[in-house]
PDB file of N, CA, C, O and CB in Angstrom:
ATOM      1  N   MET A   1     139.694  98.824  93.544  1.00  0.00           N
ATOM      2  CA  MET A   1     139.675  99.156  93.379  1.00  0.00           C
ATOM      3  C   MET A   1     138.112  99.783  92.188  1.00  0.00           C
ATOM      4  O   MET A   1     137.180 100.579  92.297  1.00  0.00           O
ATOM      5  CB  MET A   1     140.678  98.868  93.633  1.00  0.00           C
ATOM      6  N   ASN A   2     138.449  99.176  91.526  1.00  0.00           N
ATOM      7  CA  ASN A   2     137.045  98.672  89.654  1.00  0.00           C
ATOM      8  C   ASN A   2     135.935  98.731  90.348  1.00  0.00           C
ATOM      9  O   ASN A   2     135.053  99.560  90.121  1.00  0.00           O
ATOM     10  CB  ASN A   2     136.988  96.575  88.591  1.00  0.00           C
ATOM     11  N   LYS A   3     135.872  97.650  91.468  1.00  0.00           N
ATOM     12  CA  LYS A   3     134.387  97.557  91.443  1.00  0.00           C
ATOM     13  C   LYS A   3     134.070  98.769  92.563  1.00  0.00           C
ATOM     14  O   LYS A   3     132.849  98.822  92.714  1.00  0.00           O
ATOM     15  CB  LYS A   3     133.759  95.876  91.890  1.00  0.00           C
ATOM     16  N   ILE A   4     134.630  99.572  93.238  1.00  0.00           N
ATOM     17  CA  ILE A   4     134.517 100.475  93.889  1.00  0.00           C
ATOM     18  C   ILE A   4     134.286 101.722  92.976  1.00  0.00           C
ATOM     19  O   ILE A   4     133.532 102.573  93.447  1.00  0.00           O
ATOM     20  CB  ILE A   4     135.532 100.462  94.713  1.00  0.00           C
ATOM     21  N   ASP A   5     134.783 101.943  91.828  1.00  0.00           N
ATOM     22  CA  ASP A   5     134.214 102.893  91.105  1.00  0.00           C
ATOM     23  C   ASP A   5     132.730 102.487  90.251  1.00  0.00           C
ATOM     24  O   ASP A   5     131.725 103.179  90.084  1.00  0.00           O
ATOM     25  CB  ASP A   5     135.337 103.311  90.200  1.00  0.00           C
ATOM     26  N   ASP A   6     133.075 100.911  89.738  1.00  0.00           N
ATOM     27  CA  ASP A   6     131.427 101.248  89.071  1.00  0.00           C
ATOM     28  C   ASP A   6     130.387 101.042  90.568  1.00  0.00           C
ATOM     29  O   ASP A   6     129.334 101.679  90.519  1.00  0.00           O
ATOM     30  CB  ASP A   6     130.839  99.708  87.481  1.00  0.00           C
ATOM     31  N   LEU A   7     130.582 100.365  91.614  1.00  0.00           N
ATOM     32  CA  LEU A   7     129.597 101.298  91.989  1.00  0.00           C
ATOM     33  C   LEU A   7     129.277 102.749  92.961  1.00  0.00           C
ATOM     34  O   LEU A   7     128.291 102.930  93.675  1.00  0.00           O
ATOM     35  CB  LEU A   7     128.999 100.556  92.336  1.00  0.00           C
ATOM     36  N   MET A   8     130.415 103.675  92.741  1.00  0.00           N
ATOM     37  CA  MET A   8     129.864 104.860  92.321  1.00  0.00           C
ATOM     38  C   MET A   8     129.355 105.919  90.832  1.00  0.00           C
ATOM     39  O   MET A   8     128.901 107.063  90.830  1.00  0.00           O
ATOM     40  CB  MET A   8     130.597 105.314  92.876  1.00  0.00           C
ATOM     41  N   ALA A   9     129.574 105.242  89.991  1.00  0.00           N
ATOM     42  CA  ALA A   9     128.989 105.454  88.816  1.00  0.00           C
ATOM     43  C   ALA A   9     127.797 104.833  88.690  1.00  0.00           C
ATOM     44  O   ALA A   9     127.122 105.171  87.717  1.00  0.00           O
ATOM     45  CB  ALA A   9     129.742 105.136  87.857  1.00  0.00           C
ATOM     46  N   LEU A  10     127.132 103.583  89.803  1.00  0.00           N
ATOM     47  CA  LEU A  10     125.977 103.110  89.064  1.00  0.00           C
ATOM     48  C   LEU A  10     124.987 104.073  90.068  1.00  0.00           C
ATOM     49  O   LEU A  10     123.901 104.577  89.781  1.00  0.00           O
ATOM     50  CB  LEU A  10     125.719 101.219  89.023  1.00  0.00           C
ATOM     51  N   LEU A  11     125.844 104.157  91.503  1.00  0.00           N
ATOM     52  CA  LEU A  11     124.768 105.439  92.726  1.00  0.00           C
ATOM     53  C   LEU A  11     124.599 106.466  91.943  1.00  0.00           C
ATOM     54  O   LEU A  11     123.408 106.597  91.659  1.00  0.00           O
ATOM     55  CB  LEU A  11     125.565 106.224  94.361  1.00  0.00           C
ATOM     56  N   GLN A  12     125.628 107.660  91.226  1.00  0.00           N
ATOM     57  CA  GLN A  12     125.249 108.740  90.199  1.00  0.00           C
ATOM     58  C   GLN A  12     124.472 108.182  89.364  1.00  0.00           C
ATOM     59  O   GLN A  12     123.316 108.315  89.765  1.00  0.00           O
ATOM     60  CB  GLN A  12     126.313 109.375  89.455  1.00  0.00           C
ATOM     61  N   LYS A  13     124.527 107.560  88.293  1.00  0.00           N
ATOM     62  CA  LYS A  13     123.145 107.227  87.749  1.00  0.00           C
ATOM     63  C   LYS A  13     121.820 107.271  87.911  1.00  0.00           C
ATOM     64  O   LYS A  13     120.969 107.896  87.279  1.00  0.00           O
ATOM     65  CB  LYS A  13     123.095 106.464  87.644  1.00  0.00           C
ATOM     66  N   LYS A  14     121.683 106.192  89.266  1.00  0.00           N
ATOM     67  CA  LYS A  14     120.359 106.748  90.338  1.00  0.00           C
ATOM     68  C   LYS A  14     120.490 107.526  90.447  1.00  0.00           C
ATOM     69  O   LYS A  14     119.961 107.918  89.406  1.00  0.00           O
ATOM     70  CB  LYS A  14     119.988 106.478  91.530  1.00  0.00           C
ATOM     71  N   GLU A  15     120.980 108.799  91.137  1.00  0.00           N
ATOM     72  CA  GLU A  15     120.386 109.592  91.309  1.00  0.00           C
ATOM     73  C   GLU A  15     120.086 110.805  90.135  1.00  0.00           C
ATOM     74  O   GLU A  15     119.228 111.687  90.170  1.00  0.00           O
ATOM     75  CB  GLU A  15     120.874 109.824  92.323  1.00  0.00           C
ATOM     76  N   ARG A  16     120.954 110.564  89.244  1.00  0.00           N
ATOM     77  CA  ARG A  16     120.305 111.491  87.954  1.00  0.00           C
ATOM     78  C   ARG A  16     119.272 110.744  87.467  1.00  0.00           C
ATOM     79  O   ARG A  16     118.753 111.154  86.429  1.00  0.00           O
ATOM     80  CB  ARG A  16     121.320 111.829  86.643  1.00  0.00           C
ATOM     81  N   GLU A  17     118.891 109.850  87.916  1.00  0.00           N
ATOM     82  CA  GLU A  17     117.255 109.497  87.348  1.00  0.00           C
ATOM     83  C   GLU A  17     116.553 109.666  88.325  1.00  0.00           C
ATOM     84  O   GLU A  17     115.398 109.835  87.934  1.00  0.00           O
ATOM     85  CB  GLU A  17     116.851 108.042  86.803  1.00  0.00           C
ATOM     86  N   GLU A  18     116.658 109.736  89.927  1.00  0.00           N
ATOM     87  CA  GLU A  18     115.645 110.570  90.812  1.00  0.00           C
ATOM     88  C   GLU A  18     115.442 112.444  90.389  1.00  0.00           C
ATOM     89  O   GLU A  18     114.559 113.246  90.693  1.00  0.00           O
ATOM     90  CB  GLU A  18     116.352 110.385  92.550  1.00  0.00           C
ATOM     91  N   ASP A  19     116.643 112.573  89.617  1.00  0.00           N
ATOM     92  CA  ASP A  19     116.303 114.465  89.465  1.00  0.00           C
ATOM     93  C   ASP A  19     115.982 114.787  88.040  1.00  0.00           C
ATOM     94  O   ASP A  19     116.199 115.789  87.359  1.00  0.00           O
ATOM     95  CB  ASP A  19     117.826 115.618  89.859  1.00  0.00           C
ATOM     96  N   LYS A  20     115.126 113.099  87.667  1.00  0.00           N
ATOM     97  CA  LYS A  20     114.974 113.823  86.254  1.00  0.00           C
ATOM     98  C   LYS A  20     112.863 114.030  86.855  1.00  0.00           C
ATOM     99  O   LYS A  20     111.888 114.772  86.732  1.00  0.00           O
ATOM    100  CB  LYS A  20     115.605 112.331  84.252  1.00  0.00           C
ATOM    101  N   CYS A  21     113.379 112.601  87.561  1.00  0.00           N
ATOM    102  CA  CYS A  21     111.907 112.710  88.392  1.00  0.00           C
ATOM    103  C   CYS A  21     111.169 113.428  89.108  1.00  0.00           C
ATOM    104  O   CYS A  21     109.949 113.510  89.250  1.00  0.00           O
ATOM    105  CB  CYS A  21     111.771 112.126  89.046  1.00  0.00           C
ATOM    106  N   LYS A  22     112.350 114.124  89.703  1.00  0.00           N
ATOM    107  CA  LYS A  22     112.033 115.053  90.680  1.00  0.00           C
ATOM    108  C   LYS A  22     111.163 116.549  89.608  1.00  0.00           C
ATOM    109  O   LYS A  22     110.159 117.199  89.901  1.00  0.00           O
ATOM    110  CB  LYS A  22     113.755 115.465  91.620  1.00  0.00           C
ATOM    111  N   ASN A  23     111.975 116.641  88.492  1.00  0.00           N
ATOM    112  CA  ASN A  23     111.649 117.720  87.951  1.00  0.00           C
ATOM    113  C   ASN A  23     110.654 117.537  86.816  1.00  0.00           C
ATOM    114  O   ASN A  23     109.963 118.422  86.313  1.00  0.00           O
ATOM    115  CB  ASN A  23     112.772 118.335  87.597  1.00  0.00           C
ATOM    116  N   THR A  24     110.677 116.755  86.620  1.00  0.00           N
ATOM    117  CA  THR A  24     108.959 116.136  86.400  1.00  0.00           C
ATOM    118  C   THR A  24     108.164 116.382  87.112  1.00  0.00           C
ATOM    119  O   THR A  24     108.125 117.609  87.199  1.00  0.00           O
ATOM    120  CB  THR A  24     108.638 114.837  86.424  1.00  0.00           C
ATOM    121  N   ILE A  25     107.205 115.786  87.931  1.00  0.00           N
ATOM    122  CA  ILE A  25     106.485 116.584  89.706  1.00  0.00           C
ATOM    123  C   ILE A  25     106.860 118.250  89.387  1.00  0.00           C
ATOM    124  O   ILE A  25     105.935 119.000  89.075  1.00  0.00           O
ATOM    125  CB  ILE A  25     107.744 115.882  91.760  1.00  0.00           C
ATOM    126  N   ILE A  26     107.830 118.611  89.455  1.00  0.00           N
ATOM    127  CA  ILE A  26     107.880 119.885  89.240  1.00  0.00           C
ATOM    128  C   ILE A  26     107.019 120.730  87.863  1.00  0.00           C
ATOM    129  O   ILE A  26     106.269 121.704  87.925  1.00  0.00           O
ATOM    130  CB  ILE A  26     109.291 120.003  89.198  1.00  0.00           C
ATOM    131  N   TRP A  27     107.292 120.241  87.127  1.00  0.00           N
ATOM    132  CA  TRP A  27     106.365 120.596  86.323  1.00  0.00           C
ATOM    133  C   TRP A  27     105.380 120.959  86.001  1.00  0.00           C
ATOM    134  O   TRP A  27     104.715 121.854  85.480  1.00  0.00           O
ATOM    135  CB  TRP A  27     106.268 120.313  86.033  1.00  0.00           C
ATOM    136  N   ILE A  28     105.423 119.928  86.487  1.00  0.00           N
ATOM    137  CA  ILE A  28     103.484 119.214  86.344  1.00  0.00           C
ATOM    138  C   ILE A  28     102.826 120.493  87.188  1.00  0.00           C
ATOM    139  O   ILE A  28     102.125 121.402  86.743  1.00  0.00           O
ATOM    140  CB  ILE A  28     102.983 117.110  87.524  1.00  0.00           C
ATOM    141  N   LEU A  29     103.247 120.281  88.443  1.00  0.00           N
ATOM    142  CA  LEU A  29     102.611 121.408  89.687  1.00  0.00           C
ATOM    143  C   LEU A  29     102.686 122.237  89.263  1.00  0.00           C
ATOM    144  O   LEU A  29     101.769 123.044  89.414  1.00  0.00           O
ATOM    145  CB  LEU A  29     103.088 121.703  90.978  1.00  0.00           C
ATOM    146  N   ALA A  30     104.260 122.703  88.157  1.00  0.00           N
ATOM    147  CA  ALA A  30     103.828 124.704  87.962  1.00  0.00           C
ATOM    148  C   ALA A  30     103.182 124.320  86.741  1.00  0.00           C
ATOM    149  O   ALA A  30     102.812 125.422  86.334  1.00  0.00           O
ATOM    150  CB  ALA A  30     105.398 126.283  87.662  1.00  0.00           C
ATOM    151  N   ILE A  31     102.764 123.398  85.803  1.00  0.00           N
ATOM    152  CA  ILE A  31     101.088 124.071  84.429  1.00  0.00           C
ATOM    153  C   ILE A  31     100.580 123.901  85.629  1.00  0.00           C
ATOM    154  O   ILE A  31     100.765 124.971  86.208  1.00  0.00           O
ATOM    155  CB  ILE A  31     100.076 122.966  82.635  1.00  0.00           C
ATOM    156  N   VAL A  32      99.870 122.925  86.566  1.00  0.00           N
ATOM    157  CA  VAL A  32      98.742 122.957  87.179  1.00  0.00           C
ATOM    158  C   VAL A  32      98.495 124.181  87.666  1.00  0.00           C
ATOM    159  O   VAL A  32      97.768 124.880  86.960  1.00  0.00           O
ATOM    160  CB  VAL A  32      98.665 122.082  88.064  1.00  0.00           C
ATOM    161  N   GLY A  33      98.985 124.757  88.917  1.00  0.00           N
ATOM    162  CA  GLY A  33      99.474 126.755  89.329  1.00  0.00           C
ATOM    163  C   GLY A  33      99.023 127.906  88.437  1.00  0.00           C
ATOM    164  O   GLY A  33      98.248 128.856  88.548  1.00  0.00           O
ATOM    165  N   ALA A  34     100.016 127.310  87.304  1.00  0.00           N
ATOM    166  CA  ALA A  34      99.271 128.726  86.351  1.00  0.00           C
ATOM    167  C   ALA A  34      98.206 128.702  85.617  1.00  0.00           C
ATOM    168  O   ALA A  34      97.663 129.686  85.114  1.00  0.00           O
ATOM    169  CB  ALA A  34     100.044 129.270  85.318  1.00  0.00           C
ATOM    170  N   VAL A  35      97.744 127.148  85.497  1.00  0.00           N
ATOM    171  CA  VAL A  35      96.772 127.291  84.533  1.00  0.00           C
ATOM    172  C   VAL A  35      95.224 128.085  86.152  1.00  0.00           C
ATOM    173  O   VAL A  35      94.463 129.051  86.104  1.00  0.00           O
ATOM    174  CB  VAL A  35      96.475 125.155  83.430  1.00  0.00           C
ATOM    175  N   ALA A  36      95.402 127.320  86.956  1.00  0.00           N
ATOM    176  CA  ALA A  36      94.855 127.199  87.901  1.00  0.00           C
ATOM    177  C   ALA A  36      94.693 128.986  88.441  1.00  0.00           C
ATOM    178  O   ALA A  36      93.679 129.602  88.768  1.00  0.00           O
ATOM    179  CB  ALA A  36      95.653 126.081  88.727  1.00  0.00           C
ATOM    180  N   ALA A  37      95.808 129.339  88.379  1.00  0.00           N
ATOM    181  CA  ALA A  37      95.715 131.036  88.351  1.00  0.00           C
ATOM    182  C   ALA A  37      95.157 132.193  87.360  1.00  0.00           C
ATOM    183  O   ALA A  37      94.873 133.388  87.437  1.00  0.00           O
ATOM    184  CB  ALA A  37      96.926 131.418  88.382  1.00  0.00           C
ATOM    185  N   VAL A  38      95.160 131.245  86.463  1.00  0.00           N
ATOM    186  CA  VAL A  38      94.807 132.111  85.260  1.00  0.00           C
ATOM    187  C   VAL A  38      93.722 132.199  85.430  1.00  0.00           C
ATOM    188  O   VAL A  38      93.244 133.325  85.566  1.00  0.00           O
ATOM    189  CB  VAL A  38      95.045 131.760  83.954  1.00  0.00           C
ATOM    190  N   ALA A  39      92.575 130.606  85.516  1.00  0.00           N
ATOM    191  CA  ALA A  39      91.190 130.480  86.125  1.00  0.00           C
ATOM    192  C   ALA A  39      90.541 130.895  87.258  1.00  0.00           C
ATOM    193  O   ALA A  39      89.320 130.800  87.388  1.00  0.00           O
ATOM    194  CB  ALA A  39      90.985 129.499  86.240  1.00  0.00           C
ATOM    195  N   GLY A  40      91.332 131.383  88.150  1.00  0.00           N
ATOM    196  CA  GLY A  40      91.253 132.181  89.216  1.00  0.00           C
ATOM    197  C   GLY A  40      90.973 133.563  88.706  1.00  0.00           C
ATOM    198  O   GLY A  40      89.915 134.190  88.668  1.00  0.00           O
ATOM    199  N   ILE A  41      91.979 133.827  88.388  1.00  0.00           N
ATOM    200  CA  ILE A  41      91.834 135.638  87.919  1.00  0.00           C
ATOM    201  C   ILE A  41      90.828 135.562  86.685  1.00  0.00           C
ATOM    202  O   ILE A  41      90.213 136.618  86.836  1.00  0.00           O
ATOM    203  CB  ILE A  41      93.618 136.535  87.251  1.00  0.00           C
ATOM    204  N   ALA A  42      90.370 135.040  85.722  1.00  0.00           N
ATOM    205  CA  ALA A  42      88.905 135.200  84.684  1.00  0.00           C
ATOM    206  C   ALA A  42      87.807 135.281  85.746  1.00  0.00           C
ATOM    207  O   ALA A  42      86.979 136.188  85.676  1.00  0.00           O
ATOM    208  CB  ALA A  42      88.519 133.677  83.488  1.00  0.00           C
ATOM    209  N   TYR A  43      87.756 134.198  86.914  1.00  0.00           N
ATOM    210  CA  TYR A  43      86.155 134.114  87.052  1.00  0.00           C
ATOM    211  C   TYR A  43      86.496 135.812  88.359  1.00  0.00           C
ATOM    212  O   TYR A  43      85.594 136.650  88.353  1.00  0.00           O
ATOM    213  CB  TYR A  43      85.262 131.901  87.991  1.00  0.00           C
ATOM    214  N   ALA A  44      87.719 136.081  89.277  1.00  0.00           N
ATOM    215  CA  ALA A  44      87.529 137.643  89.303  1.00  0.00           C
ATOM    216  C   ALA A  44      87.001 138.684  88.381  1.00  0.00           C
ATOM    217  O   ALA A  44      86.076 139.428  88.706  1.00  0.00           O
ATOM    218  CB  ALA A  44      88.560 138.077  89.451  1.00  0.00           C
ATOM    219  N   VAL A  45      87.630 138.731  87.170  1.00  0.00           N
ATOM    220  CA  VAL A  45      87.368 139.344  86.076  1.00  0.00           C
ATOM    221  C   VAL A  45      85.830 139.554  85.702  1.00  0.00           C
ATOM    222  O   VAL A  45      85.205 140.570  86.006  1.00  0.00           O
ATOM    223  CB  VAL A  45      88.052 138.656  85.139  1.00  0.00           C
ATOM    224  N   TYR A  46      85.339 138.558  85.060  1.00  0.00           N
ATOM    225  CA  TYR A  46      83.826 137.761  85.284  1.00  0.00           C
ATOM    226  C   TYR A  46      83.107 138.176  86.497  1.00  0.00           C
ATOM    227  O   TYR A  46      82.037 138.623  86.085  1.00  0.00           O
ATOM    228  CB  TYR A  46      83.972 136.109  85.455  1.00  0.00           C
ATOM    229  N   ARG A  47      83.145 138.275  88.005  1.00  0.00           N
ATOM    230  CA  ARG A  47      82.300 139.228  89.198  1.00  0.00           C
ATOM    231  C   ARG A  47      82.700 140.273  89.046  1.00  0.00           C
ATOM    232  O   ARG A  47      81.886 141.130  88.704  1.00  0.00           O
ATOM    233  CB  ARG A  47      82.415 139.000  90.694  1.00  0.00           C
ATOM    234  N   PHE A  48      83.965 140.613  89.214  1.00  0.00           N
ATOM    235  CA  PHE A  48      83.919 141.950  88.344  1.00  0.00           C
ATOM    236  C   PHE A  48      83.052 143.166  87.493  1.00  0.00           C
ATOM    237  O   PHE A  48      82.958 144.359  87.779  1.00  0.00           O
ATOM    238  CB  PHE A  48      84.408 141.636  87.667  1.00  0.00           C
ATOM    239  N   PHE A  49      82.455 142.415  86.341  1.00  0.00           N
ATOM    240  CA  PHE A  49      82.012 142.716  85.695  1.00  0.00           C
ATOM    241  C   PHE A  49      80.608 142.805  85.221  1.00  0.00           C
ATOM    242  O   PHE A  49      80.064 143.645  84.504  1.00  0.00           O
ATOM    243  CB  PHE A  49      82.568 142.432  85.360  1.00  0.00           C
ATOM    244  N   THR A  50      80.042 141.473  85.940  1.00  0.00           N
ATOM    245  CA  THR A  50      78.631 141.151  86.045  1.00  0.00           C
ATOM    246  C   THR A  50      77.860 141.759  87.286  1.00  0.00           C
ATOM    247  O   THR A  50      78.009 141.770  88.508  1.00  0.00           O
ATOM    248  CB  THR A  50      78.517 139.665  86.079  1.00  0.00           C
ATOM    249  N   PRO A  51      77.001 142.237  86.403  1.00  0.00           N
ATOM    250  CA  PRO A  51      75.673 142.895  87.333  1.00  0.00           C
ATOM    251  C   PRO A  51      74.926 142.345  87.923  1.00  0.00           C
ATOM    252  O   PRO A  51      74.230 141.414  87.517  1.00  0.00           O
ATOM    253  CB  PRO A  51      74.797 143.515  86.830  1.00  0.00           C
ATOM    254  N   ASP A  52      74.937 143.096  89.610  1.00  0.00           N
ATOM    255  CA  ASP A  52      74.117 142.070  90.374  1.00  0.00           C
ATOM    256  C   ASP A  52      72.872 142.353  90.404  1.00  0.00           C
ATOM    257  O   ASP A  52      72.369 143.187  91.158  1.00  0.00           O
ATOM    258  CB  ASP A  52      74.468 141.875  91.672  1.00  0.00           C
ATOM    259  N   TYR A  53      72.284 141.680  89.588  1.00  0.00           N
ATOM    260  CA  TYR A  53      70.272 141.660  89.879  1.00  0.00           C
ATOM    261  C   TYR A  53      69.796 141.362  91.389  1.00  0.00           C
ATOM    262  O   TYR A  53      68.733 141.725  91.892  1.00  0.00           O
ATOM    263  CB  TYR A  53      69.353 140.120  88.884  1.00  0.00           C
ATOM    264  N   LEU A  54      70.736 140.681  91.945  1.00  0.00           N
ATOM    265  CA  LEU A  54      69.795 140.397  93.429  1.00  0.00           C
ATOM    266  C   LEU A  54      69.774 141.441  93.428  1.00  0.00           C
ATOM    267  O   LEU A  54      68.702 141.979  93.148  1.00  0.00           O
ATOM    268  CB  LEU A  54      70.175 139.691  94.849  1.00  0.00           C
ATOM    269  N   GLU A  55      71.556 142.703  93.901  1.00  0.00           N
ATOM    270  CA  GLU A  55      71.092 144.265  94.747  1.00  0.00           C
ATOM    271  C   GLU A  55      69.498 144.544  94.286  1.00  0.00           C
ATOM    272  O   GLU A  55      68.728 144.283  95.211  1.00  0.00           O
ATOM    273  CB  GLU A  55      72.248 145.912  94.101  1.00  0.00           C
ATOM    274  N   ASP A  56      69.185 144.765  93.715  1.00  0.00           N
ATOM    275  CA  ASP A  56      68.624 145.414  92.602  1.00  0.00           C
ATOM    276  C   ASP A  56      66.725 145.077  93.381  1.00  0.00           C
ATOM    277  O   ASP A  56      65.832 145.713  93.941  1.00  0.00           O
ATOM    278  CB  ASP A  56      69.256 144.479  90.720  1.00  0.00           C
ATOM    279  N   PHE A  57      67.094 143.315  92.786  1.00  0.00           N
ATOM    280  CA  PHE A  57      65.423 142.469  93.862  1.00  0.00           C
ATOM    281  C   PHE A  57      65.841 142.998  95.032  1.00  0.00           C
ATOM    282  O   PHE A  57      64.767 143.280  95.562  1.00  0.00           O
ATOM    283  CB  PHE A  57      65.157 140.301  94.148  1.00  0.00           C
ATOM    284  N   GLU A  58      66.698 143.321  95.793  1.00  0.00           N
ATOM    285  CA  GLU A  58      66.119 143.488  97.494  1.00  0.00           C
ATOM    286  C   GLU A  58      65.851 144.604  97.352  1.00  0.00           C
ATOM    287  O   GLU A  58      64.968 144.883  98.163  1.00  0.00           O
ATOM    288  CB  GLU A  58      67.056 143.293  98.887  1.00  0.00           C
ATOM    289  N   ASP A  59      66.292 145.981  96.376  1.00  0.00           N
ATOM    290  CA  ASP A  59      65.929 147.502  96.919  1.00  0.00           C
ATOM    291  C   ASP A  59      63.870 147.253  96.928  1.00  0.00           C
ATOM    292  O   ASP A  59      62.997 147.421  97.779  1.00  0.00           O
ATOM    293  CB  ASP A  59      66.749 149.150  95.347  1.00  0.00           C
ATOM    294  N   ASP A  60      63.888 146.770  95.425  1.00  0.00           N
ATOM    295  CA  ASP A  60      62.200 146.516  94.943  1.00  0.00           C
ATOM    296  C   ASP A  60      61.691 146.223  95.893  1.00  0.00           C
ATOM    297  O   ASP A  60      60.597 146.716  96.165  1.00  0.00           O
ATOM    298  CB  ASP A  60      61.740 145.452  93.943  1.00  0.00           C
ATOM    299  N   PHE A  61      62.387 145.199  96.842  1.00  0.00           N
ATOM    300  CA  PHE A  61      61.669 144.870  97.902  1.00  0.00           C
ATOM    301  C   PHE A  61      61.663 145.480  99.173  1.00  0.00           C
ATOM    302  O   PHE A  61      60.733 144.931  99.762  1.00  0.00           O
ATOM    303  CB  PHE A  61      61.885 143.826  98.074  1.00  0.00           C
ATOM    304  N   GLU A  62      62.084 146.155  99.785  1.00  0.00           N
ATOM    305  CA  GLU A  62      62.327 146.768 100.730  1.00  0.00           C
ATOM    306  C   GLU A  62      61.525 147.998 100.373  1.00  0.00           C
ATOM    307  O   GLU A  62      60.864 148.566 101.241  1.00  0.00           O
ATOM    308  CB  GLU A  62      63.703 146.842 101.000  1.00  0.00           C
ATOM    309  N   ASP A  63      61.561 148.422  99.140  1.00  0.00           N
ATOM    310  CA  ASP A  63      60.384 149.478  99.162  1.00  0.00           C
ATOM    311  C   ASP A  63      58.595 149.514  98.911  1.00  0.00           C
ATOM    312  O   ASP A  63      57.926 150.539  98.774  1.00  0.00           O
ATOM    313  CB  ASP A  63      60.837 150.253  98.234  1.00  0.00           C
ATOM    314  N   ASP A  64      58.189 148.387  98.902  1.00  0.00           N
ATOM    315  CA  ASP A  64      56.976 147.554  98.711  1.00  0.00           C
ATOM    316  C   ASP A  64      56.398 147.084 100.033  1.00  0.00           C
ATOM    317  O   ASP A  64      55.252 147.344 100.398  1.00  0.00           O
ATOM    318  CB  ASP A  64      57.294 146.337  97.835  1.00  0.00           C
ATOM    319  N   PHE A  65      57.693 146.039 101.043  1.00  0.00           N
ATOM    320  CA  PHE A  65      57.776 146.198 102.393  1.00  0.00           C
ATOM    321  C   PHE A  65      57.189 147.154 103.558  1.00  0.00           C
ATOM    322  O   PHE A  65      56.276 146.981 104.366  1.00  0.00           O
ATOM    323  CB  PHE A  65      58.785 146.290 102.429  1.00  0.00           C
ATOM    324  N   ASP A  66      58.556 148.818 103.199  1.00  0.00           N
ATOM    325  CA  ASP A  66      57.651 149.862 103.933  1.00  0.00           C
ATOM    326  C   ASP A  66      56.894 150.793 103.087  1.00  0.00           C
ATOM    327  O   ASP A  66      57.114 152.004 103.061  1.00  0.00           O
ATOM    328  CB  ASP A  66      58.457 150.721 104.838  1.00  0.00           C
ATOM    329  N   ASP A  67      55.637 149.949 102.121  1.00  0.00           N
ATOM    330  CA  ASP A  67      54.801 150.969 101.576  1.00  0.00           C
ATOM    331  C   ASP A  67      54.085 149.984 102.323  1.00  0.00           C
ATOM    332  O   ASP A  67      53.402 150.520 103.195  1.00  0.00           O
ATOM    333  CB  ASP A  67      54.582 151.489  99.958  1.00  0.00           C
ATOM    334  N   TYR A  68      53.991 148.732 102.300  1.00  0.00           N
ATOM    335  CA  TYR A  68      52.684 148.445 103.155  1.00  0.00           C
ATOM    336  C   TYR A  68      52.782 148.051 104.283  1.00  0.00           C
ATOM    337  O   TYR A  68      52.226 147.113 104.855  1.00  0.00           O
ATOM    338  CB  TYR A  68      51.880 147.587 102.714  1.00  0.00           C
ATOM    339  N   PHE A  69      53.680 148.957 104.699  1.00  0.00           N
ATOM    340  CA  PHE A  69      53.548 149.218 106.404  1.00  0.00           C
ATOM    341  C   PHE A  69      53.108 151.009 106.419  1.00  0.00           C
ATOM    342  O   PHE A  69      52.913 151.574 107.495  1.00  0.00           O
ATOM    343  CB  PHE A  69      55.487 148.835 107.435  1.00  0.00           C
ATOM    344  N   ASP A  70      53.063 151.303 105.891  1.00  0.00           N
ATOM    345  CA  ASP A  70      53.304 152.535 105.730  1.00  0.00           C
ATOM    346  C   ASP A  70      51.660 152.955 105.788  1.00  0.00           C
ATOM    347  O   ASP A  70      51.165 153.700 106.633  1.00  0.00           O
ATOM    348  CB  ASP A  70      54.249 152.862 104.368  1.00  0.00           C
ATOM    349  N   ASP A  71      50.790 152.150 104.444  1.00  0.00           N
ATOM    350  CA  ASP A  71      49.521 151.740 104.647  1.00  0.00           C
ATOM    351  C   ASP A  71      48.297 151.815 106.185  1.00  0.00           C
ATOM    352  O   ASP A  71      47.381 152.474 106.677  1.00  0.00           O
ATOM    353  CB  ASP A  71      49.840 150.473 104.279  1.00  0.00           C
ATOM    354  N   GLU A  72      49.211 150.518 106.391  1.00  0.00           N
ATOM    355  CA  GLU A  72      48.599 150.856 108.026  1.00  0.00           C
ATOM    356  C   GLU A  72      48.145 151.115 108.332  1.00  0.00           C
ATOM    357  O   GLU A  72      46.983 150.982 108.717  1.00  0.00           O
ATOM    358  CB  GLU A  72      48.684 151.232 108.792  1.00  0.00           C
ATOM    359  N   ASP A  73      49.900 152.406 108.295  1.00  0.00           N
ATOM    360  CA  ASP A  73      49.788 152.580 110.007  1.00  0.00           C
ATOM    361  C   ASP A  73      48.477 154.316 109.603  1.00  0.00           C
ATOM    362  O   ASP A  73      47.883 154.979 110.453  1.00  0.00           O
ATOM    363  CB  ASP A  73      52.205 153.075 111.177  1.00  0.00           C
ATOM    364  N   GLY A  74      48.464 154.517 108.058  1.00  0.00           N
ATOM    365  CA  GLY A  74      47.646 155.694 107.806  1.00  0.00           C
ATOM    366  C   GLY A  74      46.297 155.086 108.585  1.00  0.00           C
ATOM    367  O   GLY A  74      45.852 155.568 109.626  1.00  0.00           O
ATOM    368  N   GLU A  75      45.854 154.184 108.034  1.00  0.00           N
ATOM    369  CA  GLU A  75      44.543 153.370 108.215  1.00  0.00           C
ATOM    370  C   GLU A  75      43.934 153.992 109.928  1.00  0.00           C
ATOM    371  O   GLU A  75      43.115 154.840 110.286  1.00  0.00           O
ATOM    372  CB  GLU A  75      45.005 151.328 108.156  1.00  0.00           C
ATOM    373  N   GLU A  76      44.748 153.143 110.549  1.00  0.00           N
ATOM    374  CA  GLU A  76      44.645 153.218 112.039  1.00  0.00           C
ATOM    375  C   GLU A  76      44.204 155.135 112.791  1.00  0.00           C
ATOM    376  O   GLU A  76      43.437 155.471 113.693  1.00  0.00           O
ATOM    377  CB  GLU A  76      46.456 152.562 112.573  1.00  0.00           C
ATOM    378  N   ASN A  77      45.212 156.036 111.786  1.00  0.00           N
ATOM    379  CA  ASN A  77      45.035 156.836 112.330  1.00  0.00           C
ATOM    380  C   ASN A  77      42.999 158.058 111.297  1.00  0.00           C
ATOM    381  O   ASN A  77      42.580 159.098 111.805  1.00  0.00           O
ATOM    382  CB  ASN A  77      46.905 157.382 112.375  1.00  0.00           C
TER     383      ASN A  77
END
C-alpha cells in the first residue's frame, strides 16, 4: 500500500503544478486582453473627437466641380 500512496501523492503533485501553469497562462491572457480593450476604447474616443478634414475637402471640391460645369452650360446658350 505504501507504493500506491507514493504514486497517488506524486500524481497529485504533478496535477497541482499543471494547474499553476494554467493559472499563469490565464492571467497573462487576461492582462493582454485588458490592455487591448483599453487601447481599442482609446482609439474609438480619438476617432470620435478628431474632426474629419476630408469631408470638408470633398465638399469644396464638389462645389468647384459644379461651378465649372455651370459655366460651360452658360457659354453654349
